[in-house]
Each structure stands twice: as structure tokens, then as C-alpha cells.
N, C-alpha and C positions, 0 to 999 in steps of 0.2 A: 283372646283380646280384650276379652270384659271387663282383665283384672288391667289390661292399658289404658280403656275410656274413661273407667276410673283414674289413673296417675292424670291423666293427659287432662283433665275436665278439673276433678277438685281444686279446689283452692285453702289448704289446709289453714290459713288465719283471714277469714273471715271478717273479722273486725279490723286488719288492718289493711284489707281492702278495701271496706266502708269508709273508714278516711278518706284513703288516695280517694276515691269517689266523691267525696264532698269535697274538698281539697281542689277537683277540678270543674263543680263544675254545683252543686249546694245542693243539690239531690234533687234538682230546678222537673228534670225530667220523673224524677225517681217519684217522688211527691203527686201530680200531673197524672202519672200513668196509673200510680198502686194506693198509693196512701189516702191523700185529702177521699180519691170516692171510694177506698175503703172503710176507713175513719167513720166515714158519712153515714155508709151502709148497717159500720159497727155499732153505729150510737141512733140508728128505727131513721133516720130521714132514706128516702126515695131520689134513686140516683137519677139524672137530668130531667127534675122537679125542682127540687130545695138542693140541687147539685151537680155541675158540668160533670161529666162522664167522656173523659175525652177516646177511650179505647172501647163504649158500648157499653150497657147494664149488667149484662154475666162475669165478664173478669171483674173487675171488682167487687163483682159476691166471692166468685168464687175463690179467686186466688186469698183474697181477706179471709177467709172462713180454713181453706188448705196450707194460707201457712202456720196455722193456730197449734199443727201439725210438728210443728219444728220449734212450737212456745208459745209463747201470745203475740199479737200481730204487733211488729214494729219493724224494722230498717232490716236487723240482724236477721229475724224469721226468713225475713221475706226472701231477703241474700239466699242463705242457705234453701228453701225451697227450690228456684234459680241456677242456682248450685248441680243440686239432685237431678231435677226433673231436667237437665241436661247431661248429664247421664243416663236416668234414665230412656227416658227418647233416643240417646243413638244406639245404646243398650239394643230398643229394642227395634231398633231400625238396621239395625248389623240381623238379628233374629229372624226380622223377617225379607230382606236380602238374604238371608242363607238358608231357609225356606221356595223361596223363589226363585234366584237361577240356580240352587244344587249345587255351590261351588263357594269355600272357604275365599280360594281365594277373593275371589268380584264383591264378594262381601265387604270382605276388609279395603279392597282395596275404592267401592263403591259409601266403606261410610266416612272411609279416608276426605274420600271426596266435598266427602258433604260436609267434613268440622271442619276443612279447609274453610269451605265456600262458607262457610258463617259464621264462624269466630274470627279468619283473618280477615275484615275487610274493613274500605276508609270507614263506611256506618258506623264501626261499631271503636274507633277511637276516642281516647286511647285506652278503653280496656270493655273487654263484652261484657258485663252487666251492668256500666256505666246508666247507658239505655236499656231499660227494660222490657223496649218497645221492638229493642233490637235482639230482645231473646225467643228460648223454646215455645214459647207459652202466649207468642204471641202467634200462630198456629199448630197450635202441641192437640190439632185432633188430627189432622191429618196419618198421622201415623196408625191412627186406632181404625180410619178408613180404607186407608191399601189393609190393613188386618183385613178386616172381611169384607171385600173387595178376592184377594187373593182366596181368604174359606169359602164364598160361594161360587171363586174361580176351580174350586176341585171338590167343593158338593155338592154343584147348585143346586144348593136349598134359600129358597124364594126369599123366605124373611131375613135371609143375611143383609140381601140388599133392602130391605122394612129397616131393619136395623141403619144400616151404612147411611139411607132419608132419610130417618132420624138424629144420627152426629149430622147430616151436613145443618140438616136444620135449628141443630145446638150451638155448634160452632157460628150460626149466623145469629143469636142473641146474646152467644160469648160476649162475639166483635161483634 
């Protein structure tokens, strides 16, 4: 099923996908969401002081730094980061549901429903990654929070709740 998730979400020709995205809306949302504030951050400007950051201060900082793992900070590297981040998110969702529910079938159904709701609704028309605000990176910390809560319920260790609250605080900075 993990291989199925990869095959379902992976985009073999990211350059063509970027070209299609550009033809549709000329990267308008892509620029305001990540590229302009990301470039501002990387050039030493202060977000929401020197340049407006539409989705908070933390997100452009994190995404511009993280995209360097896929090459330099560019449209292509951020697009690849969005795709692989989505793949990793749904694999982590499958693993969490598998452990929490104790059933592979229920975990598969849960992930398939999540993919259906996430990837196939009118808000992502015509293509999922055209609007970066509809990507997993807008709310990616929820899976970490649920893992921490799951392990707290299993072990009753209070430090997991402290870490979970720190994750929530970081998510507020991020968004």
C-alpha cells in the first residue's frame, strides 16, 4: 500500500506540471504563498516588516530552507518538495492509522478517504499543486501531533504532552 501511495501521488514530469500551472494562473498564488516571501527571507529581509508574508512568518522560512534539499530555491525544487511532502504525509498517516486502529484494512480506507478529500475537490481545480495553500504544508504538523498523542496514550509519559504543546506552538508560528 505504501508503494501505491507513492505511485498515486508521484509526478514523473514535474517540469511539465509547472508549465501547466504557469499557463493556468502564471504562478500568482505560488509567488504570494512561498516564492516572494521565501526569496525575501533568503536575501536577509524581515518577513511582515520588509515584505508581506501572506501565510505567516514561519512557513516561508521553513519552506525556503527545506526546498534546498531538492536543489536551489526555485519553482521546481519547491514543487518537488510539495509532491514528496505529500507522499511522506500520507505514508505517515497510513502508519499512524495502522498502529492506532490495529487494522490494515481500516488504515487503507482512512488514507484513501484522506487522499480523496485532499486531492479531489473543487478547491484544487485544475491541479492539486497549483495553489500551494491547498498543499499538505499548510497543516503538516497535525500528523506529528497525532503521533505524540498516540504514544502518550500508550505510555502515559507526560513529556510527550509537553512536546505536543511545543508542536502546537510551533505550528502557530509556522502559520
